[in-house]
Structures are given as C-alpha cells and as structure tokens.
C-alpha positions as a Markdown table, in Angstrom:
| # | Residue | x | y | z |
|---|---|---|---|---|
| 1 | Met | 234.1 | 178.4 | 98.4 |
| 2 | Leu | 233.2 | 180.4 | 94.5 |
| 3 | Phe | 234.7 | 183.1 | 95.7 |
| 4 | Ser | 237.4 | 181.2 | 98.0 |
| 5 | Gly | 238.4 | 179.7 | 94.5 |
| 6 | Phe | 238.5 | 182.7 | 91.7 |
| 7 | Met | 240.6 | 184.5 | 94.6 |
| 8 | Asn | 242.9 | 181.5 | 94.7 |
| 9 | Pro | 246.0 | 182.5 | 93.2 |
| 10 | Asp | 246.7 | 179.6 | 91.4 |
| 11 | Ser | 243.8 | 180.2 | 90.4 |
| 12 | Arg | 243.9 | 182.1 | 86.4 |
| 13 | Phe | 242.3 | 185.2 | 88.3 |
| 14 | Gly | 245.3 | 184.9 | 90.5 |
| 15 | Arg | 247.7 | 184.7 | 88.1 |
| 16 | Val | 247.0 | 187.2 | 86.1 |
| 17 | Cys | 246.3 | 189.4 | 89.5 |
| 18 | Gly | 249.8 | 188.2 | 90.0 |
| 19 | Phe | 251.5 | 188.5 | 86.6 |
| 20 | Leu | 249.6 | 192.9 | 86.9 |
| 21 | Ala | 250.8 | 193.5 | 89.6 |
| 22 | Asn | 254.9 | 193.0 | 88.7 |
| 23 | Leu | 255.0 | 194.5 | 85.8 |
| 24 | Ile | 253.6 | 197.4 | 88.3 |
| 25 | Ile | 256.0 | 197.3 | 90.7 |
| 26 | Val | 259.0 | 197.0 | 88.2 |
| 27 | Asn | 257.1 | 199.7 | 86.2 |
| 28 | Leu | 257.3 | 201.6 | 89.5 |
| 29 | Cys | 260.8 | 201.4 | 90.0 |
| 30 | Phe | 261.9 | 201.7 | 86.2 |
| 31 | Leu | 260.3 | 204.9 | 86.5 |
| 32 | Leu | 262.1 | 206.0 | 89.8 |
| 33 | Thr | 265.5 | 205.4 | 87.4 |
| 34 | Leu | 263.8 | 208.2 | 85.2 |
| 35 | Val | 264.2 | 210.8 | 87.6 |
| 36 | Pro | 267.9 | 211.7 | 87.6 |
| 37 | Val | 267.4 | 211.1 | 83.8 |
| 38 | Ile | 271.2 | 209.8 | 83.5 |
| 39 | Thr | 270.3 | 206.5 | 85.1 |
| 40 | Ala | 267.5 | 205.1 | 82.7 |
| 41 | Gly | 269.7 | 203.4 | 81.0 |
| 42 | Ala | 269.8 | 200.9 | 83.8 |
| 43 | Gly | 266.9 | 201.3 | 84.3 |
| 44 | Ile | 265.6 | 200.1 | 81.2 |
| 45 | Ala | 268.2 | 196.8 | 81.3 |
| 46 | Ala | 267.1 | 195.9 | 84.3 |
| 47 | Met | 263.8 | 195.9 | 83.5 |
| 48 | Tyr | 263.6 | 193.5 | 80.7 |
| 49 | Tyr | 266.3 | 191.9 | 83.6 |
| 50 | Ala | 263.1 | 191.3 | 85.5 |
| 51 | Val | 260.8 | 191.3 | 82.9 |
| 52 | Met | 262.4 | 188.5 | 81.3 |
| 53 | Lys | 262.8 | 186.5 | 84.7 |
| 54 | Leu | 259.8 | 186.3 | 85.0 |
| 55 | Met | 258.9 | 184.8 | 82.0 |
| 56 | Arg | 261.5 | 182.1 | 82.3 |
| 57 | Gln | 260.5 | 181.9 | 86.0 |
| 58 | Arg | 256.1 | 182.6 | 86.1 |
| 59 | Glu | 257.5 | 183.8 | 89.8 |
| 60 | Ile | 260.6 | 186.9 | 90.8 |
| 61 | Arg | 261.0 | 189.2 | 93.5 |
| 62 | Pro | 259.5 | 192.2 | 91.0 |
| 63 | Ala | 261.8 | 195.0 | 93.3 |
| 64 | Ser | 264.5 | 193.2 | 94.4 |
| 65 | Asp | 265.3 | 191.1 | 91.6 |
| 66 | Phe | 265.1 | 195.0 | 89.2 |
| 67 | Trp | 267.5 | 196.4 | 91.5 |
| 68 | Lys | 269.8 | 193.9 | 91.3 |
| 69 | Gly | 269.5 | 194.1 | 87.3 |
| 70 | Phe | 270.0 | 197.7 | 87.7 |
| 71 | Arg | 273.3 | 197.1 | 89.4 |
| 72 | Asp | 274.4 | 195.2 | 87.9 |
| 73 | Asn | 274.2 | 196.8 | 84.0 |
| 74 | Phe | 274.2 | 200.2 | 85.6 |
| 75 | Lys | 278.6 | 200.6 | 84.6 |
| 76 | Arg | 277.4 | 199.8 | 80.9 |
| 77 | Ala | 274.2 | 200.8 | 80.4 |
| 78 | Thr | 274.9 | 204.8 | 81.6 |
| 79 | Pro | 277.9 | 205.1 | 78.8 |
| 80 | Val | 275.8 | 204.2 | 76.4 |
| 81 | Trp | 272.5 | 205.2 | 77.8 |
| 82 | Ile | 274.8 | 209.1 | 77.9 |
| 83 | Val | 275.6 | 208.4 | 74.0 |
| 84 | Leu | 272.5 | 208.0 | 72.6 |
| 85 | Leu | 271.1 | 210.9 | 74.2 |
| 86 | Cys | 273.3 | 213.2 | 72.7 |
| 87 | Leu | 273.3 | 211.4 | 69.4 |
| 88 | Ala | 269.3 | 212.2 | 69.6 |
| 89 | Val | 270.2 | 215.9 | 70.8 |
| 90 | Ile | 272.1 | 216.0 | 67.7 |
| 91 | Leu | 269.9 | 214.6 | 65.2 |
| 92 | Ile | 266.5 | 216.4 | 66.2 |
| 93 | Met | 269.4 | 219.6 | 65.8 |
| 94 | Asp | 269.6 | 218.3 | 62.3 |
| 95 | Phe | 265.9 | 217.9 | 61.4 |
| 96 | Arg | 265.3 | 221.6 | 62.2 |
| 97 | Ile | 268.3 | 222.7 | 60.4 |
| 98 | Ala | 266.4 | 220.6 | 57.6 |
| 99 | Ala | 263.4 | 222.2 | 58.2 |
| 100 | Phe | 264.3 | 225.6 | 57.6 |
| 101 | Met | 266.2 | 224.2 | 54.4 |
| 102 | Gly | 262.9 | 223.3 | 52.3 |
| 103 | Val | 262.8 | 221.5 | 49.3 |
| 104 | Trp | 266.6 | 221.4 | 49.3 |
| 105 | Ala | 266.7 | 218.6 | 52.3 |
| 106 | His | 265.5 | 216.1 | 51.3 |
| 107 | Gly | 268.3 | 213.5 | 50.5 |
| 108 | Met | 269.7 | 215.4 | 53.9 |
| 109 | Trp | 265.3 | 213.8 | 55.1 |
| 110 | Ile | 266.3 | 210.2 | 54.6 |
| 111 | Gly | 269.4 | 210.2 | 55.6 |
| 112 | Leu | 268.6 | 211.4 | 59.1 |
| 113 | Ala | 265.8 | 209.7 | 58.6 |
| 114 | Gly | 267.7 | 206.1 | 58.1 |
| 115 | Thr | 270.5 | 207.4 | 60.9 |
| 116 | Ala | 267.5 | 208.1 | 63.2 |
| 117 | Leu | 265.8 | 204.1 | 62.3 |
| 118 | Val | 269.0 | 202.2 | 62.7 |
| 119 | Ile | 269.9 | 204.3 | 65.9 |
| 120 | Leu | 266.2 | 203.8 | 67.3 |
| 121 | Leu | 266.1 | 199.7 | 66.5 |
| 122 | Thr | 270.0 | 199.1 | 67.9 |
| 123 | Ala | 268.7 | 200.1 | 71.4 |
| 124 | Met | 266.2 | 199.2 | 70.9 |
| 125 | Tyr | 267.6 | 195.9 | 70.9 |
| 126 | Leu | 271.0 | 196.7 | 73.0 |
| 127 | Phe | 269.5 | 196.8 | 76.4 |
| 128 | Pro | 267.5 | 193.3 | 76.4 |
| 129 | Val | 270.7 | 192.6 | 75.1 |
| 130 | Met | 272.8 | 193.7 | 78.3 |
| 131 | Ala | 270.6 | 192.2 | 80.0 |
| 132 | Cys | 270.6 | 188.7 | 79.1 |
| 133 | Phe | 274.0 | 188.4 | 78.3 |
| 134 | Tyr | 277.8 | 189.2 | 79.1 |
| 135 | Gly | 280.8 | 190.8 | 76.8 |
| 136 | Thr | 282.0 | 193.7 | 75.9 |
| 137 | Leu | 280.1 | 197.2 | 74.2 |
| 138 | Lys | 281.6 | 195.9 | 71.1 |
| 139 | Glu | 280.3 | 192.8 | 71.2 |
| 140 | Gln | 277.0 | 193.3 | 72.2 |
| 141 | Ile | 276.3 | 196.0 | 69.9 |
| 142 | Arg | 277.6 | 193.0 | 67.3 |
| 143 | Asn | 275.4 | 190.7 | 68.9 |
| 144 | Ser | 272.3 | 193.3 | 68.7 |
| 145 | Phe | 273.0 | 194.2 | 64.6 |
| 146 | Leu | 273.0 | 190.1 | 64.7 |
| 147 | Phe | 269.4 | 189.3 | 66.2 |
| 148 | Ile | 268.3 | 192.7 | 64.2 |
| 149 | Gly | 269.4 | 190.7 | 61.0 |
| 150 | Lys | 268.1 | 186.6 | 62.7 |
| 151 | Asn | 264.8 | 187.6 | 62.2 |
| 152 | Ile | 263.6 | 191.2 | 59.9 |
| 153 | Leu | 259.8 | 190.4 | 60.6 |
| 154 | Thr | 260.5 | 190.7 | 64.8 |
| 155 | Ala | 262.8 | 193.7 | 64.9 |
| 156 | Ala | 259.8 | 195.6 | 62.6 |
| 157 | Ala | 257.3 | 194.1 | 65.4 |
| 158 | Val | 260.3 | 195.3 | 68.0 |
| 159 | Phe | 259.8 | 198.5 | 66.6 |
| 160 | Cys | 256.1 | 199.0 | 66.3 |
| 161 | Ile | 255.7 | 198.0 | 70.0 |
| 162 | Asn | 258.0 | 200.6 | 71.2 |
| 163 | Val | 256.6 | 203.7 | 68.7 |
| 164 | Ile | 252.8 | 203.1 | 68.3 |
| 165 | Pro | 252.2 | 203.6 | 71.7 |
| 166 | Met | 254.4 | 206.4 | 71.9 |
| 167 | Tyr | 253.2 | 208.4 | 68.5 |
| 168 | Leu | 249.8 | 207.9 | 71.0 |
| 169 | Thr | 250.3 | 209.4 | 73.1 |
| 170 | Tyr | 251.8 | 212.2 | 71.0 |
| 171 | Arg | 249.0 | 212.7 | 68.6 |
| 172 | Tyr | 245.9 | 211.8 | 71.5 |
| 173 | Ala | 247.1 | 214.7 | 73.7 |
| 174 | Ala | 243.7 | 214.9 | 75.0 |
| 175 | Tyr | 243.9 | 211.7 | 76.2 |
| 176 | Leu | 247.0 | 212.8 | 77.7 |
| 177 | Pro | 245.2 | 212.3 | 81.4 |
| 178 | Leu | 244.6 | 208.9 | 80.5 |
| 179 | Phe | 248.1 | 207.9 | 78.8 |
| 180 | Ala | 249.6 | 209.5 | 81.3 |
| 181 | Phe | 248.3 | 206.9 | 83.9 |
| 182 | Leu | 248.6 | 203.5 | 82.4 |
| 183 | Trp | 252.4 | 204.6 | 81.6 |
| 184 | Cys | 252.5 | 205.0 | 85.4 |
| 185 | Met | 251.4 | 202.2 | 86.4 |
| 186 | Cys | 252.6 | 199.8 | 83.6 |
| 187 | Gly | 252.8 | 201.1 | 80.5 |
| 188 | Phe | 256.4 | 200.5 | 80.3 |
| 189 | Ser | 257.2 | 197.7 | 81.7 |
| 190 | Leu | 254.2 | 196.1 | 79.4 |
| 191 | Thr | 256.0 | 197.5 | 76.9 |
| 192 | Ala | 259.1 | 195.4 | 77.9 |
| 193 | Phe | 256.7 | 192.2 | 78.7 |
| 194 | Leu | 255.9 | 192.5 | 75.1 |
| 195 | Asn | 259.4 | 193.2 | 73.4 |
| 196 | Ala | 260.5 | 190.2 | 75.9 |
| 197 | Arg | 258.3 | 187.5 | 74.5 |
| 198 | Leu | 259.6 | 188.7 | 71.2 |
| 199 | Leu | 262.9 | 188.6 | 71.5 |
| 200 | Leu | 263.3 | 185.5 | 74.0 |
| 201 | Gly | 262.6 | 184.0 | 70.7 |
| 202 | Ile | 265.5 | 184.5 | 68.8 |
| 203 | Phe | 267.9 | 184.5 | 72.7 |
| 204 | Ile | 266.5 | 181.0 | 73.7 |
| 205 | Pro | 269.2 | 179.1 | 71.4 |
| 206 | Tyr | 271.7 | 181.1 | 73.2 |
| 207 | Leu | 270.5 | 180.4 | 76.7 |
| 208 | Lys | 270.3 | 177.9 | 79.0 |
| 209 | Pro | 267.2 | 175.5 | 78.8 |
| 210 | Ala | 264.9 | 176.9 | 82.2 |
| 211 | Ala | 264.0 | 174.2 | 84.3 |
| 212 | Pro | 260.8 | 172.7 | 84.9 |
| 213 | Ala | 258.8 | 174.7 | 87.7 |
| 214 | Gly | 258.3 | 173.4 | 90.9 |
| 215 | Ser | 261.9 | 170.8 | 90.7 |
| 216 | Val | 264.9 | 170.8 | 93.1 |
| 217 | Ala | 266.7 | 173.2 | 90.0 |
| 218 | Ala | 264.4 | 175.5 | 89.6 |
| 219 | Glu | 264.1 | 176.7 | 92.7 |
| 220 | Glu | 268.6 | 176.6 | 93.0 |
| 221 | Glu | 267.5 | 179.0 | 89.2 |
| 222 | Lys | 266.2 | 181.1 | 91.6 |
| 223 | Asp | 269.0 | 181.7 | 93.5 |
| 224 | Glu | 271.6 | 185.2 | 91.9 |
| 225 | Gln | 274.4 | 183.5 | 90.7 |
| 226 | Ala | 272.6 | 180.7 | 89.5 |
| 227 | Trp | 270.5 | 183.2 | 87.5 |
| 228 | Glu | 273.5 | 184.8 | 86.3 |
| 229 | Ala | 274.8 | 181.6 | 85.2 |
| 230 | Glu | 271.8 | 180.5 | 82.8 |
| 231 | Met | 271.4 | 184.4 | 81.7 |
| 232 | Lys | 275.5 | 183.8 | 80.6 |
| 233 | Tyr | 276.2 | 184.2 | 77.0 |
| 234 | Leu | 277.1 | 180.9 | 75.1 |
| 235 | Gln | 280.2 | 182.0 | 73.0 |
C-alpha cells in the first residue's frame, strides 16, 4: 500500500516524475530542431509554448504541444533566428578585430559588449513573447522591450538563468560529459521553464485567466483553439 501510494501519479513523487518526464520529452523535441540549425528559432518558441502551457494548465501532451508550437511559430521565428545568427557572426568578427587592436580598442569593446547585451536580452524575451502573443514582428519586438523595461530585475534574472549555465559548461571543460548529459536530458527545457516562471509574472496581466483545474472550462482550454484564444495578446 505504501509503495502503491508512493508511485501514484497524484502523489507528490508522481507529480515530480510526470513534470520531469514532460521536460525531458520537450527537451528531446527541441534537440531535433537544433540539427538543421535554421529551425532552432522555431524550436525555442515551441519550447516556451510547451513549458508555459504546462505552467498554465499543469497537464500537457509534451510532444504534440511542442510540434504545434513549432508549426505555429515557424514562419515568424525562423527569419528572426537567421538575423540573430548573422548578427552573432558579425559581433564575433568584430570582437576578434578588437582583440588585435589592443588598448586602442577599449571604446570599441564597450560598444560591442553593450550591443551584444541588448541583442541577447531582446532574443531572450522575443521568443517567449512569440510563444504567448500574436502580432507583427515589429509589435513583438516592441513588446519585448516593454517587458524588459517593466521589470529590470526580472530581466537580469532571465539573463543570468540563460548565461550562467552556458558559461559553466564552457569554463569547466573537464566536466563536459556530465554537462552534455544534462543538456541533452532536460537542460534546455528546464532553463526555459525557469525563465517562464519569471516571465509569466509579467505576462499574466495581458493573458486571460486560467480556468480552475478540473473544471469544464479547463478541459475546454486543452483544445487547441481555446489555447490560442487564451494566449492572444489583448491590445
């Protein structure tokens, strides 16, 4: 009886296992979108779509919801991702040029670092905004800046959640097999989930309230069209 209660899906242990299973499945789906490289942007938006739906509804169909988010955001996220890749290449080249200029490049280093910070932070907000709100790219970029300015501390926390794990992976190369295992299992989706917990606090006033768990309305929200209506940006 004790063991059956421990393994019950409604127990705390069962809920934790279910949560981790959802994150692992979403993470594996996201890894598939990294293979062609060009689809990674839509994969990021789809990952945020899935984890935010998990937070709002508690239960999701991880693979199905991920690929639905991927299809819905592909046309919007892919051009943005390509532009970000191009900007990343340009910035890397500029940093390498600045490295050869020595002391004369001090001002250039400051400008490049500031530009990189703005681009990174905007990208960290833009894909979650795509996953939650409808609108043109111009509107979504504007909304991303508005959300960043709305709470600077949250923006700083989101930046740290994204950058610190990547830095530790790069810094401690001796533990690369362990880091690779963690990233492949649930590293990306867990990072997205932690970001989503912070961002939803800012997004919630612009989203329809989630229905109580177990209600008829909650069951209806599981329908794709109902979810799209819930996630629509309220102008």
